[in-house]
Each structure stands twice: as structure tokens, then as C-alpha cells.
PDB file of N, CA, C, O and CB in Angstrom:
ATOM      1  N   UNK A   1      24.718 -67.555 -92.396  1.00  0.00           N
ATOM      2  CA  UNK A   1      24.618 -66.670 -91.532  1.00  0.00           C
ATOM      3  C   UNK A   1      22.926 -67.209 -90.572  1.00  0.00           C
ATOM      4  O   UNK A   1      21.891 -67.344 -91.225  1.00  0.00           O
ATOM      5  CB  UNK A   1      24.710 -65.080 -92.464  1.00  0.00           C
ATOM      6  N   UNK A   2      22.938 -67.346 -89.683  1.00  0.00           N
ATOM      7  CA  UNK A   2      21.754 -67.731 -88.789  1.00  0.00           C
ATOM      8  C   UNK A   2      20.350 -67.413 -88.788  1.00  0.00           C
ATOM      9  O   UNK A   2      20.187 -66.213 -89.009  1.00  0.00           O
ATOM     10  CB  UNK A   2      22.006 -67.390 -87.746  1.00  0.00           C
ATOM     11  N   UNK A   3      19.822 -67.726 -88.705  1.00  0.00           N
ATOM     12  CA  UNK A   3      17.976 -67.092 -88.891  1.00  0.00           C
ATOM     13  C   UNK A   3      17.940 -66.985 -87.154  1.00  0.00           C
ATOM     14  O   UNK A   3      18.600 -67.751 -86.453  1.00  0.00           O
ATOM     15  CB  UNK A   3      16.295 -68.663 -89.833  1.00  0.00           C
ATOM     16  N   UNK A   4      17.075 -65.927 -86.611  1.00  0.00           N
ATOM     17  CA  UNK A   4      16.873 -66.005 -85.442  1.00  0.00           C
ATOM     18  C   UNK A   4      15.074 -65.851 -85.082  1.00  0.00           C
ATOM     19  O   UNK A   4      14.373 -65.142 -85.803  1.00  0.00           O
ATOM     20  CB  UNK A   4      17.852 -64.949 -84.874  1.00  0.00           C
ATOM     21  N   UNK A   5      14.567 -66.517 -84.039  1.00  0.00           N
ATOM     22  CA  UNK A   5      13.236 -66.500 -83.970  1.00  0.00           C
ATOM     23  C   UNK A   5      12.928 -65.455 -82.812  1.00  0.00           C
ATOM     24  O   UNK A   5      13.696 -65.297 -81.862  1.00  0.00           O
ATOM     25  CB  UNK A   5      12.678 -67.942 -83.750  1.00  0.00           C
ATOM     26  N   UNK A   6      11.640 -64.699 -82.986  1.00  0.00           N
ATOM     27  CA  UNK A   6      11.415 -63.967 -81.762  1.00  0.00           C
ATOM     28  C   UNK A   6      10.442 -64.810 -80.705  1.00  0.00           C
ATOM     29  O   UNK A   6       9.313 -65.255 -80.914  1.00  0.00           O
ATOM     30  CB  UNK A   6      10.762 -62.540 -82.164  1.00  0.00           C
ATOM     31  N   UNK A   7      11.069 -64.865 -79.777  1.00  0.00           N
ATOM     32  CA  UNK A   7      10.099 -65.516 -78.472  1.00  0.00           C
ATOM     33  C   UNK A   7       8.761 -64.941 -78.723  1.00  0.00           C
ATOM     34  O   UNK A   7       8.052 -65.560 -79.517  1.00  0.00           O
ATOM     35  CB  UNK A   7      10.613 -65.036 -76.762  1.00  0.00           C
ATOM     36  N   UNK A   8       8.285 -63.843 -78.175  1.00  0.00           N
ATOM     37  CA  UNK A   8       6.957 -63.319 -77.928  1.00  0.00           C
ATOM     38  C   UNK A   8       5.849 -64.192 -79.759  1.00  0.00           C
ATOM     39  O   UNK A   8       4.946 -65.028 -79.793  1.00  0.00           O
ATOM     40  CB  UNK A   8       7.233 -60.973 -77.811  1.00  0.00           C
ATOM     41  N   UNK A   9       6.349 -63.662 -80.556  1.00  0.00           N
ATOM     42  CA  UNK A   9       5.380 -63.969 -81.739  1.00  0.00           C
ATOM     43  C   UNK A   9       6.151 -65.195 -82.496  1.00  0.00           C
ATOM     44  O   UNK A   9       5.420 -65.920 -83.171  1.00  0.00           O
ATOM     45  CB  UNK A   9       5.124 -62.523 -82.832  1.00  0.00           C
ATOM     46  N   UNK A  10       7.379 -65.474 -82.466  1.00  0.00           N
ATOM     47  CA  UNK A  10       7.490 -66.117 -83.252  1.00  0.00           C
ATOM     48  C   UNK A  10       7.971 -66.058 -85.089  1.00  0.00           C
ATOM     49  O   UNK A  10       8.151 -66.958 -85.909  1.00  0.00           O
ATOM     50  CB  UNK A  10       6.577 -66.413 -82.890  1.00  0.00           C
ATOM     51  N   UNK A  11       8.048 -64.609 -85.177  1.00  0.00           N
ATOM     52  CA  UNK A  11       8.249 -64.242 -86.187  1.00  0.00           C
ATOM     53  C   UNK A  11      10.123 -64.590 -86.594  1.00  0.00           C
ATOM     54  O   UNK A  11      10.933 -64.874 -85.712  1.00  0.00           O
ATOM     55  CB  UNK A  11       7.641 -62.790 -86.099  1.00  0.00           C
ATOM     56  N   UNK A  12      10.396 -64.504 -87.726  1.00  0.00           N
ATOM     57  CA  UNK A  12      11.789 -64.822 -88.254  1.00  0.00           C
ATOM     58  C   UNK A  12      12.657 -64.112 -88.500  1.00  0.00           C
ATOM     59  O   UNK A  12      12.403 -63.916 -89.689  1.00  0.00           O
ATOM     60  CB  UNK A  12      11.847 -65.319 -89.158  1.00  0.00           C
ATOM     61  N   UNK A  13      13.740 -63.403 -88.253  1.00  0.00           N
ATOM     62  CA  UNK A  13      14.716 -62.892 -89.095  1.00  0.00           C
ATOM     63  C   UNK A  13      15.797 -63.165 -89.723  1.00  0.00           C
ATOM     64  O   UNK A  13      16.822 -63.414 -89.090  1.00  0.00           O
ATOM     65  CB  UNK A  13      15.006 -62.282 -88.756  1.00  0.00           C
ATOM     66  N   UNK A  14      15.770 -63.170 -91.079  1.00  0.00           N
ATOM     67  CA  UNK A  14      16.491 -64.017 -91.533  1.00  0.00           C
ATOM     68  C   UNK A  14      17.472 -63.138 -92.171  1.00  0.00           C
ATOM     69  O   UNK A  14      17.048 -62.204 -92.853  1.00  0.00           O
ATOM     70  CB  UNK A  14      15.823 -64.982 -92.299  1.00  0.00           C
ATOM     71  N   UNK A  15      18.288 -63.255 -92.082  1.00  0.00           N
ATOM     72  CA  UNK A  15      19.615 -62.496 -92.552  1.00  0.00           C
ATOM     73  C   UNK A  15      19.500 -62.012 -94.134  1.00  0.00           C
ATOM     74  O   UNK A  15      19.880 -60.943 -94.610  1.00  0.00           O
ATOM     75  CB  UNK A  15      20.999 -63.580 -92.389  1.00  0.00           C
ATOM     76  N   UNK A  16      18.958 -62.955 -94.699  1.00  0.00           N
ATOM     77  CA  UNK A  16      19.143 -63.149 -96.452  1.00  0.00           C
ATOM     78  C   UNK A  16      18.175 -62.226 -96.620  1.00  0.00           C
ATOM     79  O   UNK A  16      18.523 -61.500 -97.551  1.00  0.00           O
ATOM     80  CB  UNK A  16      18.810 -64.765 -97.348  1.00  0.00           C
ATOM     81  N   UNK A  17      16.879 -61.811 -96.077  1.00  0.00           N
ATOM     82  CA  UNK A  17      15.965 -61.258 -96.578  1.00  0.00           C
ATOM     83  C   UNK A  17      16.215 -59.653 -95.980  1.00  0.00           C
ATOM     84  O   UNK A  17      16.026 -58.623 -96.628  1.00  0.00           O
ATOM     85  CB  UNK A  17      14.649 -62.058 -96.251  1.00  0.00           C
ATOM     86  N   UNK A  18      16.776 -59.768 -94.310  1.00  0.00           N
ATOM     87  CA  UNK A  18      16.981 -58.497 -94.155  1.00  0.00           C
ATOM     88  C   UNK A  18      15.530 -57.951 -93.370  1.00  0.00           C
ATOM     89  O   UNK A  18      14.706 -58.865 -93.329  1.00  0.00           O
ATOM     90  CB  UNK A  18      17.351 -57.846 -95.630  1.00  0.00           C
ATOM     91  N   UNK A  19      15.060 -56.725 -92.772  1.00  0.00           N
ATOM     92  CA  UNK A  19      14.150 -56.306 -92.682  1.00  0.00           C
ATOM     93  C   UNK A  19      13.934 -55.104 -93.431  1.00  0.00           C
ATOM     94  O   UNK A  19      14.316 -54.028 -92.971  1.00  0.00           O
ATOM     95  CB  UNK A  19      13.995 -56.310 -91.641  1.00  0.00           C
ATOM     96  N   UNK A  20      13.272 -55.193 -94.710  1.00  0.00           N
ATOM     97  CA  UNK A  20      13.043 -53.864 -95.405  1.00  0.00           C
ATOM     98  C   UNK A  20      12.091 -53.109 -94.882  1.00  0.00           C
ATOM     99  O   UNK A  20      12.120 -51.963 -95.333  1.00  0.00           O
ATOM    100  CB  UNK A  20      12.717 -53.973 -96.719  1.00  0.00           C
ATOM    101  N   UNK A  21      10.856 -53.403 -93.728  1.00  0.00           N
ATOM    102  CA  UNK A  21      10.401 -52.423 -93.625  1.00  0.00           C
ATOM    103  C   UNK A  21      10.829 -51.685 -92.426  1.00  0.00           C
ATOM    104  O   UNK A  21      10.346 -50.613 -92.062  1.00  0.00           O
ATOM    105  CB  UNK A  21       9.270 -52.609 -93.774  1.00  0.00           C
ATOM    106  N   UNK A  22      11.744 -52.317 -91.856  1.00  0.00           N
ATOM    107  CA  UNK A  22      12.668 -51.214 -90.716  1.00  0.00           C
ATOM    108  C   UNK A  22      13.838 -50.574 -91.388  1.00  0.00           C
ATOM    109  O   UNK A  22      14.521 -49.691 -90.870  1.00  0.00           O
ATOM    110  CB  UNK A  22      13.416 -52.072 -89.296  1.00  0.00           C
ATOM    111  N   UNK A  23      13.996 -51.008 -92.407  1.00  0.00           N
ATOM    112  CA  UNK A  23      15.361 -50.520 -92.995  1.00  0.00           C
ATOM    113  C   UNK A  23      16.845 -50.861 -92.992  1.00  0.00           C
ATOM    114  O   UNK A  23      17.921 -50.264 -93.034  1.00  0.00           O
ATOM    115  CB  UNK A  23      15.450 -49.547 -92.637  1.00  0.00           C
ATOM    116  N   UNK A  24      16.310 -52.310 -92.910  1.00  0.00           N
ATOM    117  CA  UNK A  24      17.676 -53.230 -92.796  1.00  0.00           C
ATOM    118  C   UNK A  24      18.095 -53.922 -93.942  1.00  0.00           C
ATOM    119  O   UNK A  24      17.200 -54.712 -94.243  1.00  0.00           O
ATOM    120  CB  UNK A  24      17.565 -54.318 -91.786  1.00  0.00           C
ATOM    121  N   UNK A  25      19.003 -53.992 -94.691  1.00  0.00           N
ATOM    122  CA  UNK A  25      18.596 -53.920 -95.989  1.00  0.00           C
ATOM    123  C   UNK A  25      19.641 -55.629 -95.574  1.00  0.00           C
ATOM    124  O   UNK A  25      20.476 -55.871 -94.703  1.00  0.00           O
ATOM    125  CB  UNK A  25      19.076 -52.264 -97.311  1.00  0.00           C
ATOM    126  N   UNK A  26      18.927 -56.639 -96.902  1.00  0.00           N
ATOM    127  CA  UNK A  26      19.748 -58.039 -96.989  1.00  0.00           C
ATOM    128  C   UNK A  26      21.012 -58.140 -96.513  1.00  0.00           C
ATOM    129  O   UNK A  26      21.676 -57.104 -96.482  1.00  0.00           O
ATOM    130  CB  UNK A  26      19.923 -58.487 -98.278  1.00  0.00           C
ATOM    131  N   UNK A  27      21.486 -59.134 -96.143  1.00  0.00           N
ATOM    132  CA  UNK A  27      23.028 -59.294 -95.892  1.00  0.00           C
ATOM    133  C   UNK A  27      23.482 -59.107 -94.543  1.00  0.00           C
ATOM    134  O   UNK A  27      24.669 -59.272 -94.260  1.00  0.00           O
ATOM    135  CB  UNK A  27      23.812 -58.339 -96.688  1.00  0.00           C
ATOM    136  N   UNK A  28      22.416 -58.694 -93.484  1.00  0.00           N
ATOM    137  CA  UNK A  28      22.681 -57.836 -92.613  1.00  0.00           C
ATOM    138  C   UNK A  28      22.686 -58.893 -91.422  1.00  0.00           C
ATOM    139  O   UNK A  28      21.551 -59.168 -91.030  1.00  0.00           O
ATOM    140  CB  UNK A  28      21.697 -56.595 -92.596  1.00  0.00           C
ATOM    141  N   UNK A  29      23.739 -59.551 -90.759  1.00  0.00           N
ATOM    142  CA  UNK A  29      23.729 -60.372 -89.545  1.00  0.00           C
ATOM    143  C   UNK A  29      23.105 -60.254 -88.535  1.00  0.00           C
ATOM    144  O   UNK A  29      23.306 -59.079 -88.231  1.00  0.00           O
ATOM    145  CB  UNK A  29      24.626 -60.467 -89.103  1.00  0.00           C
ATOM    146  N   UNK A  30      22.523 -60.646 -87.853  1.00  0.00           N
ATOM    147  CA  UNK A  30      21.340 -60.528 -86.856  1.00  0.00           C
ATOM    148  C   UNK A  30      22.360 -59.929 -85.552  1.00  0.00           C
ATOM    149  O   UNK A  30      21.741 -59.353 -84.657  1.00  0.00           O
ATOM    150  CB  UNK A  30      20.375 -62.276 -86.511  1.00  0.00           C
ATOM    151  N   UNK A  31      23.997 -60.038 -85.382  1.00  0.00           N
ATOM    152  CA  UNK A  31      24.393 -59.528 -84.340  1.00  0.00           C
ATOM    153  C   UNK A  31      24.949 -58.085 -84.884  1.00  0.00           C
ATOM    154  O   UNK A  31      25.879 -57.491 -84.336  1.00  0.00           O
ATOM    155  CB  UNK A  31      25.356 -60.482 -83.621  1.00  0.00           C
ATOM    156  N   UNK A  32      24.419 -57.721 -85.760  1.00  0.00           N
ATOM    157  CA  UNK A  32      25.204 -56.622 -86.723  1.00  0.00           C
ATOM    158  C   UNK A  32      23.837 -55.424 -86.523  1.00  0.00           C
ATOM    159  O   UNK A  32      23.944 -54.198 -86.493  1.00  0.00           O
ATOM    160  CB  UNK A  32      25.588 -57.321 -88.801  1.00  0.00           C
ATOM    161  N   UNK A  33      22.499 -56.307 -86.397  1.00  0.00           N
ATOM    162  CA  UNK A  33      21.631 -55.086 -86.207  1.00  0.00           C
ATOM    163  C   UNK A  33      22.038 -54.041 -85.307  1.00  0.00           C
ATOM    164  O   UNK A  33      22.958 -54.208 -84.506  1.00  0.00           O
ATOM    165  CB  UNK A  33      20.393 -55.458 -85.767  1.00  0.00           C
ATOM    166  N   UNK A  34      21.160 -52.591 -85.443  1.00  0.00           N
ATOM    167  CA  UNK A  34      21.301 -51.947 -84.018  1.00  0.00           C
ATOM    168  C   UNK A  34      20.675 -52.443 -83.036  1.00  0.00           C
ATOM    169  O   UNK A  34      19.648 -53.117 -82.946  1.00  0.00           O
ATOM    170  CB  UNK A  34      20.939 -50.711 -83.934  1.00  0.00           C
ATOM    171  N   UNK A  35      21.622 -51.916 -82.094  1.00  0.00           N
ATOM    172  CA  UNK A  35      20.980 -52.295 -80.281  1.00  0.00           C
ATOM    173  C   UNK A  35      19.353 -51.583 -80.263  1.00  0.00           C
ATOM    174  O   UNK A  35      18.675 -52.202 -79.443  1.00  0.00           O
ATOM    175  CB  UNK A  35      22.251 -51.184 -78.636  1.00  0.00           C
ATOM    176  N   UNK A  36      18.652 -50.596 -80.859  1.00  0.00           N
ATOM    177  CA  UNK A  36      17.224 -50.429 -80.927  1.00  0.00           C
ATOM    178  C   UNK A  36      16.502 -51.109 -81.863  1.00  0.00           C
ATOM    179  O   UNK A  36      15.275 -51.109 -81.756  1.00  0.00           O
ATOM    180  CB  UNK A  36      16.922 -49.216 -81.097  1.00  0.00           C
ATOM    181  N   UNK A  37      17.008 -51.665 -82.722  1.00  0.00           N
ATOM    182  CA  UNK A  37      16.432 -52.462 -83.215  1.00  0.00           C
ATOM    183  C   UNK A  37      15.144 -53.437 -83.032  1.00  0.00           C
ATOM    184  O   UNK A  37      15.481 -54.598 -82.801  1.00  0.00           O
ATOM    185  CB  UNK A  37      17.165 -52.819 -83.323  1.00  0.00           C
ATOM    186  N   UNK A  38      14.072 -53.268 -83.074  1.00  0.00           N
ATOM    187  CA  UNK A  38      12.776 -54.287 -82.591  1.00  0.00           C
ATOM    188  C   UNK A  38      12.100 -55.127 -83.613  1.00  0.00           C
ATOM    189  O   UNK A  38      12.453 -54.915 -84.774  1.00  0.00           O
ATOM    190  CB  UNK A  38      11.561 -53.449 -81.998  1.00  0.00           C
ATOM    191  N   UNK A  39      11.074 -56.167 -83.384  1.00  0.00           N
ATOM    192  CA  UNK A  39      10.603 -57.235 -83.974  1.00  0.00           C
ATOM    193  C   UNK A  39       9.659 -56.215 -84.378  1.00  0.00           C
ATOM    194  O   UNK A  39       8.985 -55.465 -83.672  1.00  0.00           O
ATOM    195  CB  UNK A  39      10.244 -58.608 -83.224  1.00  0.00           C
ATOM    196  N   UNK A  40       9.751 -56.352 -86.077  1.00  0.00           N
ATOM    197  CA  UNK A  40       8.391 -55.440 -86.938  1.00  0.00           C
ATOM    198  C   UNK A  40       7.056 -55.934 -86.345  1.00  0.00           C
ATOM    199  O   UNK A  40       6.184 -55.074 -86.213  1.00  0.00           O
ATOM    200  CB  UNK A  40       8.272 -55.795 -88.849  1.00  0.00           C
ATOM    201  N   UNK A  41       6.723 -57.413 -85.903  1.00  0.00           N
ATOM    202  CA  UNK A  41       5.750 -57.366 -85.708  1.00  0.00           C
ATOM    203  C   UNK A  41       5.229 -57.035 -84.210  1.00  0.00           C
ATOM    204  O   UNK A  41       4.150 -56.465 -84.054  1.00  0.00           O
ATOM    205  CB  UNK A  41       5.476 -58.308 -86.233  1.00  0.00           C
ATOM    206  N   UNK A  42       5.978 -57.387 -83.198  1.00  0.00           N
ATOM    207  CA  UNK A  42       5.118 -57.499 -82.196  1.00  0.00           C
ATOM    208  C   UNK A  42       6.521 -55.853 -81.167  1.00  0.00           C
ATOM    209  O   UNK A  42       6.143 -55.261 -80.155  1.00  0.00           O
ATOM    210  CB  UNK A  42       4.899 -59.788 -81.448  1.00  0.00           C
ATOM    211  N   UNK A  43       7.152 -55.728 -81.469  1.00  0.00           N
ATOM    212  CA  UNK A  43       8.190 -54.438 -81.148  1.00  0.00           C
ATOM    213  C   UNK A  43       9.021 -55.219 -80.184  1.00  0.00           C
ATOM    214  O   UNK A  43       9.501 -54.419 -79.381  1.00  0.00           O
ATOM    215  CB  UNK A  43       7.460 -52.855 -80.388  1.00  0.00           C
ATOM    216  N   UNK A  44       9.474 -56.694 -79.866  1.00  0.00           N
ATOM    217  CA  UNK A  44      10.053 -57.126 -79.014  1.00  0.00           C
ATOM    218  C   UNK A  44      11.763 -57.030 -79.203  1.00  0.00           C
ATOM    219  O   UNK A  44      12.169 -57.145 -80.360  1.00  0.00           O
ATOM    220  CB  UNK A  44       9.458 -58.336 -78.891  1.00  0.00           C
ATOM    221  N   UNK A  45      12.799 -56.821 -78.096  1.00  0.00           N
ATOM    222  CA  UNK A  45      13.888 -56.237 -78.380  1.00  0.00           C
ATOM    223  C   UNK A  45      14.644 -57.433 -78.791  1.00  0.00           C
ATOM    224  O   UNK A  45      13.945 -58.410 -79.061  1.00  0.00           O
ATOM    225  CB  UNK A  45      14.436 -55.395 -77.302  1.00  0.00           C
ATOM    226  N   UNK A  46      16.010 -57.580 -78.906  1.00  0.00           N
ATOM    227  CA  UNK A  46      16.856 -58.460 -79.485  1.00  0.00           C
ATOM    228  C   UNK A  46      16.576 -59.740 -78.700  1.00  0.00           C
ATOM    229  O   UNK A  46      16.187 -60.868 -79.005  1.00  0.00           O
ATOM    230  CB  UNK A  46      18.322 -57.975 -79.463  1.00  0.00           C
ATOM    231  N   UNK A  47      17.035 -58.933 -77.221  1.00  0.00           N
ATOM    232  CA  UNK A  47      17.285 -59.918 -76.419  1.00  0.00           C
ATOM    233  C   UNK A  47      16.163 -60.801 -76.324  1.00  0.00           C
ATOM    234  O   UNK A  47      16.264 -61.701 -75.491  1.00  0.00           O
ATOM    235  CB  UNK A  47      17.674 -59.462 -75.243  1.00  0.00           C
ATOM    236  N   UNK A  48      15.017 -60.726 -77.068  1.00  0.00           N
ATOM    237  CA  UNK A  48      14.106 -61.338 -76.916  1.00  0.00           C
ATOM    238  C   UNK A  48      13.821 -62.810 -77.985  1.00  0.00           C
ATOM    239  O   UNK A  48      13.024 -63.745 -78.061  1.00  0.00           O
ATOM    240  CB  UNK A  48      13.232 -60.297 -76.932  1.00  0.00           C
ATOM    241  N   UNK A  49      14.937 -62.332 -78.637  1.00  0.00           N
ATOM    242  CA  UNK A  49      15.217 -63.333 -80.319  1.00  0.00           C
ATOM    243  C   UNK A  49      15.730 -64.861 -79.682  1.00  0.00           C
ATOM    244  O   UNK A  49      15.907 -64.765 -78.468  1.00  0.00           O
ATOM    245  CB  UNK A  49      16.968 -62.469 -81.668  1.00  0.00           C
ATOM    246  N   UNK A  50      15.927 -65.843 -80.065  1.00  0.00           N
ATOM    247  CA  UNK A  50      16.892 -67.104 -80.008  1.00  0.00           C
ATOM    248  C   UNK A  50      16.982 -67.301 -81.426  1.00  0.00           C
ATOM    249  O   UNK A  50      16.181 -67.090 -82.337  1.00  0.00           O
ATOM    250  CB  UNK A  50      16.343 -68.515 -79.165  1.00  0.00           C
ATOM    251  N   UNK A  51      18.558 -67.914 -81.382  1.00  0.00           N
ATOM    252  CA  UNK A  51      18.904 -68.404 -82.736  1.00  0.00           C
ATOM    253  C   UNK A  51      18.268 -69.562 -83.192  1.00  0.00           C
ATOM    254  O   UNK A  51      18.001 -70.309 -82.251  1.00  0.00           O
ATOM    255  CB  UNK A  51      20.228 -68.651 -82.842  1.00  0.00           C
ATOM    256  N   UNK A  52      17.883 -70.043 -84.416  1.00  0.00           N
ATOM    257  CA  UNK A  52      16.560 -71.026 -84.415  1.00  0.00           C
ATOM    258  C   UNK A  52      17.813 -71.996 -85.139  1.00  0.00           C
ATOM    259  O   UNK A  52      17.570 -73.145 -85.507  1.00  0.00           O
ATOM    260  CB  UNK A  52      14.716 -70.503 -85.487  1.00  0.00           C
TER     261      UNK A  52
END
């Protein structure tokens, strides 16, 4: 699974780690994140992320 980088702040969503603070379990692909999911650091939307 691909990692995705937040454009505004550079935080990396790694599907192997998920987003524990956001309630996203490890193993969830970026494409499968809820549409209202946002970057846990800066609050950017999924549209602000780019494939690493």
C-alpha cells in the first residue's frame, strides 16, 4: 500500500501504521479512509495529500 504526504505540513499517512489518534486501524488504505478524515497535524483534507 502506498504512503501519502500532506501537502501543507508534510505529515505522512502510512497504511501500515494507520492513524491511531484518529481511530484509523493499521492496514487501512488511504483510498478507504472516510471522506471526512483530516490530517491529524494540520487538519488538511484528503484532497491535500499526494502519493509518496
